[in-house]
Structures are given as structure tokens and as C-alpha cells.
DSSP file (Angstrom, degrees, kcal/mol; ACC not computed):
  #  RESIDUE AA STRUCTURE BP1 BP2  ACC     N-H-->O    O-->H-N    N-H-->O    O-->H-N    TCO  KAPPA ALPHA  PHI   PSI    X-CA   Y-CA   Z-CA
    1    1 A M              0   0    0      0, 0.0    66,-0.0     0, 0.0    65,-0.0   0.000 360.0 360.0 360.0 137.0 -185.2   53.7  -64.1
    2    2 A P        +     0   0    0      0, 0.0    64,-3.3     0, 0.0     2,-0.6   0.602 360.0  81.9 -76.9 -10.0 -184.8   51.5  -67.2
    3    3 A I  E     -A   65   0A   0     62,-0.2     2,-0.4    35,-0.1    62,-0.2  -0.868  66.5-164.0 -93.8 116.9 -181.4   53.2  -68.3
    4    4 A I  E     -A   64   0A   0     60,-3.8    60,-2.4    -2,-0.6     2,-0.6  -0.878  10.2-144.2-102.8 133.7 -178.6   51.7  -66.4
    5    5 A V  E     -A   63   0A   0     -2,-0.4     3,-0.3    58,-0.2    58,-0.2  -0.877  15.7-178.0-101.4 117.1 -175.2   53.6  -66.3
    6    6 A N     >  +     0   0    0     56,-4.0     4,-1.9    -2,-0.6     5,-0.2  -0.106  41.7 123.9-101.8  33.3 -172.3   51.1  -66.3
    7    7 A L  H  > S+     0   0    0     55,-0.2     4,-2.5     1,-0.2     5,-0.2   0.898  72.4  53.6 -65.4 -38.3 -169.6   53.8  -66.0
    8    8 A D  H  > S+     0   0    0     28,-0.4     4,-2.1    -3,-0.3    -1,-0.2   0.871 107.1  53.2 -63.5 -35.9 -168.1   52.3  -62.9
    9    9 A V  H  > S+     0   0    0      2,-0.2     4,-2.5     1,-0.2    -1,-0.2   0.955 111.9  44.2 -65.6 -48.2 -167.8   48.9  -64.7
   10   10 A M  H  X S+     0   0    0     -4,-1.9     4,-2.1     1,-0.2    -2,-0.2   0.883 111.4  53.3 -66.1 -36.7 -165.9   50.4  -67.6
   11   11 A M  H  <>S+     0   0    0     -4,-2.5     5,-2.8     1,-0.2     4,-0.4   0.897 110.6  47.8 -62.0 -40.3 -163.7   52.4  -65.3
   12   12 A A  H ><5S+     0   0    0     -4,-2.1     3,-1.0     3,-0.2    -2,-0.2   0.907 108.9  52.7 -66.1 -43.7 -162.8   49.3  -63.4
   13   13 A K  H 3<5S+     0   0    0     -4,-2.5    -1,-0.2     1,-0.3    -2,-0.2   0.873 116.0  40.9 -60.9 -35.8 -162.0   47.4  -66.7
   14   14 A R  T 3<5S-     0   0    0     -4,-2.1    -1,-0.3    -5,-0.2    -2,-0.2   0.429 108.7-125.5 -91.9   2.3 -159.7   50.3  -67.7
   15   15 A K  T < 5 +     0   0    0     -3,-1.0     2,-0.4    -4,-0.4    -3,-0.2   0.900  59.4 148.4  55.2  44.4 -158.2   50.6  -64.2
   16   16 A M      < -     0   0    0     -5,-2.8    -1,-0.2    -6,-0.1    -2,-0.1  -0.915  40.5-137.4-113.5 133.1 -159.1   54.3  -64.2
   17   17 A S     >  -     0   0    0     -2,-0.4     4,-2.1    -3,-0.1     5,-0.2  -0.390  25.8-112.5 -80.7 165.8 -160.0   56.2  -61.1
   18   18 A L  H  > S+     0   0    0      2,-0.2     4,-2.3     1,-0.2     5,-0.1   0.861 119.2  53.3 -64.7 -37.7 -162.8   58.8  -60.9
   19   19 A N  H  > S+     0   0    0      2,-0.2     4,-1.8     1,-0.2    -1,-0.2   0.931 110.0  46.2 -63.5 -47.8 -160.1   61.5  -60.4
   20   20 A E  H  > S+     0   0    0      1,-0.2     4,-2.1     2,-0.2    -2,-0.2   0.913 113.5  47.5 -63.5 -42.5 -158.2   60.5  -63.5
   21   21 A L  H  X S+     0   0    0     -4,-2.1     4,-2.5     1,-0.2     5,-0.2   0.904 109.0  56.0 -66.4 -41.9 -161.3   60.3  -65.7
   22   22 A S  H  X>S+     0   0    0     -4,-2.3     5,-1.5     1,-0.2     4,-0.9   0.879 109.9  46.1 -56.4 -42.2 -162.4   63.7  -64.4
   23   23 A E  H  <5S+     0   0    0     -4,-1.8    -1,-0.2     1,-0.2    -2,-0.2   0.898 112.2  50.0 -65.5 -42.8 -159.1   65.2  -65.5
   24   24 A K  H  <5S+     0   0    0     -4,-2.1    -2,-0.2     1,-0.2    -1,-0.2   0.845 119.9  33.9 -73.1 -34.0 -159.3   63.5  -68.9
   25   25 A V  H  <5S-     0   0    0     -4,-2.5    -1,-0.2    -5,-0.2    -2,-0.2   0.473 104.3-123.5-102.6   2.5 -162.9   64.6  -69.8
   26   26 A D  T  <5 +     0   0    0     -4,-0.9     2,-0.3     1,-0.2    -3,-0.2   0.913  63.9 134.9  58.1  48.6 -162.7   68.0  -68.0
   27   27 A L      < -     0   0    0     -5,-1.5    -1,-0.2    -6,-0.2    -2,-0.1  -0.916  59.6-105.2-119.4 150.5 -165.8   67.3  -65.7
   28   28 A T     >  -     0   0    0     -2,-0.3     4,-2.2     1,-0.1     5,-0.2  -0.341  28.6-117.4 -67.8 156.0 -166.0   68.1  -62.0
   29   29 A L  H  > S+     0   0    0      1,-0.2     4,-2.6     2,-0.2     5,-0.2   0.895 115.0  53.2 -59.0 -39.9 -165.8   65.1  -59.7
   30   30 A S  H  > S+     0   0    0      2,-0.2     4,-2.2     1,-0.2    -1,-0.2   0.906 110.0  45.6 -69.5 -42.5 -169.4   65.8  -58.5
   31   31 A N  H  > S+     0   0    0      2,-0.2     4,-1.9     1,-0.2    -1,-0.2   0.890 115.1  47.8 -67.7 -37.8 -170.9   65.8  -62.0
   32   32 A L  H  X S+     0   0    0     -4,-2.2     4,-2.5     2,-0.2    -2,-0.2   0.888 110.9  51.9 -67.6 -40.4 -169.0   62.7  -62.9
   33   33 A S  H  X S+     0   0    0     -4,-2.6     4,-2.3     2,-0.2     6,-0.3   0.885 106.5  52.9 -60.6 -42.6 -170.1   61.1  -59.7
   34   34 A I  H  <>S+     0   0    0     -4,-2.2     5,-1.8     1,-0.2     6,-0.8   0.926 112.9  45.9 -59.1 -43.2 -173.8   61.9  -60.4
   35   35 A L  H ><5S+     0   0    0     -4,-1.9     3,-1.1     1,-0.2   -28,-0.2   0.912 111.9  50.6 -64.4 -43.5 -173.4   60.3  -63.8
   36   36 A K  H 3<5S+     0   0    0     -4,-2.5   -28,-0.4     1,-0.3    -2,-0.2   0.862 109.0  50.1 -65.6 -37.8 -171.7   57.2  -62.4
   37   37 A T  T 3<5S-     0   0    0     -4,-2.3    -1,-0.3    -5,-0.1    -2,-0.2   0.420 113.9-115.7 -83.2  -0.7 -174.3   56.6  -59.7
   38   38 A G  T < 5S+     0   0    0     -3,-1.1    -3,-0.2    -4,-0.3    -2,-0.1   0.604  83.4 119.2  78.4  13.0 -177.1   56.8  -62.3
   39   39 A K      < +     0   0    0     -5,-1.8    -4,-0.2    -6,-0.3     2,-0.2   0.469  41.7 110.8 -88.5  -4.5 -178.7   60.0  -60.7
   40   40 A A        -     0   0    0     -6,-0.8     3,-0.1    -5,-0.2    -9,-0.0  -0.472  53.2-160.2 -74.0 140.8 -178.2   62.1  -63.8
   41   41 A K  S    S+     0   0    0      1,-0.2     2,-0.3    -2,-0.2    -1,-0.1   0.650  74.8   6.1 -90.1 -16.2 -181.3   63.1  -65.7
   42   42 A A        -     0   0    0      2,-0.0     2,-0.4     0, 0.0    -1,-0.2  -0.985  59.1-155.2-159.2 156.3 -179.5   63.8  -68.9
   43   43 A V        -     0   0    0     -2,-0.3     2,-0.1    -3,-0.1    -3,-0.0  -0.984  22.7-124.0-139.5 133.7 -176.1   63.6  -70.5
   44   44 A R     >  -     0   0    0     -2,-0.4     4,-2.7     1,-0.1     3,-0.2  -0.429  17.2-128.1 -73.2 146.7 -174.7   65.6  -73.3
   45   45 A F  H  > S+     0   0    0      1,-0.2     4,-2.8     2,-0.2     5,-0.2   0.858 111.8  55.8 -60.0 -35.2 -173.3   63.9  -76.4
   46   46 A S  H  > S+     0   0    0      2,-0.2     4,-1.9     1,-0.2    -1,-0.2   0.862 109.8  46.4 -66.2 -34.9 -170.1   65.8  -76.1
   47   47 A T  H  > S+     0   0    0     -3,-0.2     4,-2.6     2,-0.2    -2,-0.2   0.946 113.0  48.6 -65.8 -48.7 -169.7   64.4  -72.5
   48   48 A L  H  X S+     0   0    0     -4,-2.7     4,-2.7     1,-0.2    -2,-0.2   0.911 111.7  49.9 -59.6 -43.6 -170.5   61.0  -73.6
   49   49 A E  H  X S+     0   0    0     -4,-2.8     4,-2.3     2,-0.2    -1,-0.2   0.903 110.4  50.7 -60.9 -42.2 -168.0   61.3  -76.5
   50   50 A A  H  X S+     0   0    0     -4,-1.9     4,-2.6     2,-0.2    -2,-0.2   0.914 112.2  45.9 -64.7 -44.0 -165.3   62.5  -74.2
   51   51 A I  H  X S+     0   0    0     -4,-2.6     4,-2.3     2,-0.2    -2,-0.2   0.905 112.2  50.7 -68.1 -42.0 -165.9   59.6  -71.7
   52   52 A C  H  X>S+     0   0    0     -4,-2.7     5,-1.9    -5,-0.2     4,-0.9   0.877 112.5  47.7 -65.0 -35.5 -165.9   57.0  -74.6
   53   53 A K  H ><5S+     0   0    0     -4,-2.3     3,-0.6    -5,-0.2    -2,-0.2   0.951 113.0  47.9 -67.3 -47.1 -162.6   58.5  -75.9
   54   54 A A  H 3<5S+     0   0    0     -4,-2.6    -2,-0.2     1,-0.3    -1,-0.2   0.842 121.9  34.9 -66.1 -31.7 -161.0   58.5  -72.5
   55   55 A L  H 3<5S-     0   0    0     -4,-2.3    -1,-0.3    -5,-0.2    -2,-0.2   0.454 104.5-127.8 -99.3  -1.4 -162.1   54.9  -71.8
   56   56 A D  T <<5 +     0   0    0     -4,-0.9     2,-0.2    -3,-0.6    -3,-0.2   0.961  67.4 117.0  48.9  62.4 -161.7   53.7  -75.3
   57   57 A C      < -     0   0    0     -5,-1.9    -1,-0.2    -6,-0.1    -2,-0.1  -0.836  65.6-101.1-143.4 178.4 -165.2   52.3  -75.5
   58   58 A Q    >>  -     0   0    0     -2,-0.2     3,-1.5    -3,-0.1     4,-0.6  -0.680  37.1-110.4-102.1 158.1 -168.7   52.6  -77.2
   59   59 A P  H >> S+     0   0    0      0, 0.0     4,-2.8     0, 0.0     3,-0.8   0.810 118.7  61.7 -59.1 -30.5 -171.7   54.4  -75.7
   60   60 A A  H 34 S+     0   0    0      1,-0.2     0, 0.0     2,-0.2     0, 0.0   0.692  94.0  62.6 -70.8 -16.5 -173.4   51.0  -75.3
   61   61 A D  H <4 S+     0   0    0     -3,-1.5    -1,-0.2     1,-0.1   -51,-0.2   0.757 115.2  33.0 -73.2 -21.7 -170.5   49.9  -73.0
   62   62 A I  H << S+     0   0    0     -3,-0.8   -56,-4.0    -4,-0.6     2,-0.4   0.817 118.4  49.2-104.5 -40.5 -171.6   52.7  -70.6
   63   63 A L  E  <  +A    5   0A   0     -4,-2.8     2,-0.4   -58,-0.2   -58,-0.2  -0.881  61.3 179.9-113.7 139.1 -175.4   52.9  -71.1
   64   64 A E  E     -A    4   0A   0    -60,-2.4   -60,-3.8    -2,-0.4     2,-0.5  -0.990  18.8-141.2-135.5 139.1 -177.8   49.9  -71.0
   65   65 A Y  E     -A    3   0A   0     -2,-0.4     2,-0.4   -62,-0.2   -62,-0.2  -0.874  19.6-178.5-100.5 130.9 -181.6   49.7  -71.4
   66   66 A R        -     0   0    0    -64,-3.3     2,-0.1    -2,-0.5    -2,-0.0  -0.998  27.5-120.6-131.0 132.6 -183.5   47.3  -69.2
   67   67 A K        -     0   0    0     -2,-0.4     2,-0.4     1,-0.1    -2,-0.0  -0.394  25.9-125.5 -66.3 145.3 -187.3   46.8  -69.4
   68   68 A E              0   0    0      1,-0.1    -1,-0.1    -2,-0.1     0, 0.0  -0.762 360.0 360.0 -87.6 138.0 -189.2   47.6  -66.2
   69   69 A D              0   0    0     -2,-0.4    -1,-0.1     0, 0.0    -2,-0.0   0.493 360.0 360.0 -75.5 360.0 -191.4   44.7  -65.0
């Protein structure tokens, strides 16, 4: 898939665990894990906003587009 989710990278940079982020953005661990592993088919802007707020980052820090060969 050409959209890469770098949520784990940002969490590591901010030294934040999945549990801590889950509490801050009010998402279940399973839903956050699906997003983190890149298995999500969609993400709501409100969710993306909450994650960016909690991690003090921009959406481009979390989502990346890569061309397929």
C-alpha cells in the first residue's frame, strides 16, 4: 500500500507508549494498534487531529505516501 503509517516512529520520538496514547486520544488499544500497523482502511480527521495534538506533530509526520513500483 502506498500510504505508510509512521505512528510508531512518532511515538518513539515522544517516548509515549501505546497505552498512554490510547488514553490521551480516547481510542481503544486494538483500534490504535490497527492504525499503528498500517492495517487501517481509513482514519477520521478527528482521530488524526487528536493523535497530532497528543504527539505534538503534523499529519505528515504520521502519514507518508510512497509510489509503488
